[in-house]
C-alpha positions, 0 to 999 in steps of 0.5 A: 500500500502506498503511504503518502508523504507530507513535507512540513515546510520550515514556515509551518509552526507546529500546533501543540495539541494537548490530550489527557496523555500530554502533547502531540504535534500537528500542523495545518497546511492548506486544508489538511490537518497533519498529526504526528504519532507521539506515544505509539501508533495513534495514526493507525488507531485513527485510520482503523476508526475511520474504517469502522465508521465507514462500515456503519450507518453513519453518513460520511459527513458525520465523521472525520476521515483519517489517512495514514502518512509519513511526515517529513519534518523540516530537518529531514526526519521522517516520522509516522502520522495521519492527516484529515481535511478541515471540516469547519469551513466558515463555521466557528468551533466550540468544544463542549467545555467551551459551550458550558463556559460561555454559559457561565458553568462547567461540565464538571458540575455534572461529570464529577458529581458522585451522587449522580448515576451515569444515566443521570449525568447523561440526561443532565448533560444532554438537557444542558446542551439542548438548552444552550444550542437547541440541539437534541443530540442524545442519540448521537452522543450515546452512539459516540460513547458506544463507539468509544467503548468498542475502540477503547477510546480513553480520550473523549474528554469534553474538549473532544466533543465539538459543536459548530456555530454558524454566526450568519444564521445563528444556528448550531450543529454537532461536529463530525466525530474526530480525534480517535487516536488514543484508542485500541491501546495505541499508547505504547508507553502505558500499554507496553507491546508484548503484554497480554491484550486481555490484561491491558484492556482492563487498564483502560479508563473511559471518559467523560461520564464514567471510567467504565466503558460498559456503563457508557455503552449501556446508554445507547439504546438505538438501532444497531449501526455497524455492519460487522461482517463487512467490517471483518471482510474489509479488515482482512482485505486491507493492505494497510498494516494495522499491527496491534490495533487490528488484534485489539479490535478483533478481540473487541468484535468477539465480545458479546457486550457489543452484540447490540451494535451489529447489523445482521446481514450484509451492507449492499453498498 
């Protein structure tokens, strides 16, 4: 498989993106966002998350597509990463956390309240979002948490859920799903290669409502949305080497807890 090489010009300054695990360098060049692997194989996790979503009922504008690349730094060093295309256009991006701050509150008042169940946190968060934006995104949010459980995304903090505001029409929309890099045990610093996947999986903590992926998964009661057979076929036929990310996903696909996500039969696309 041919992997595109992206050269970073001297004039391009890295934008340091902070995750719950530390910093990652990324660059905006034209309409492309380029992200460099920082802790392991984040780019493979991003590309595999794209493959999963392409085998789902979500339309392509509901998620950001990531493509693998080699990154040539200005000093000539070659590193691994991925790129995506800018989806914002003329719209203003507002993270979930910023949305709450703009309304003189914080998501912490809900997400860290130990007196609330995961379901109660979800309902209160969704109700606040609706009061701030007019959007009822309960199903989309629950679906996002279900996806995160499947891919073991440990970085869905409140700055990784994004809204888009149209200042001309004063309307809100939910941004496409993005930033899935800290998934599928991609952080090799915390999840050492060579250790049993079954043990490593138990170490991963979910966000933002509960550290348990299964409790966040239980919020989703919508229709199945992933074509499992198609996903397995495309995973096996892909010329791209997903490495351990593929092994982790296959392990997840065999877990009966995810049965409610699978669409029986084939996607005829």
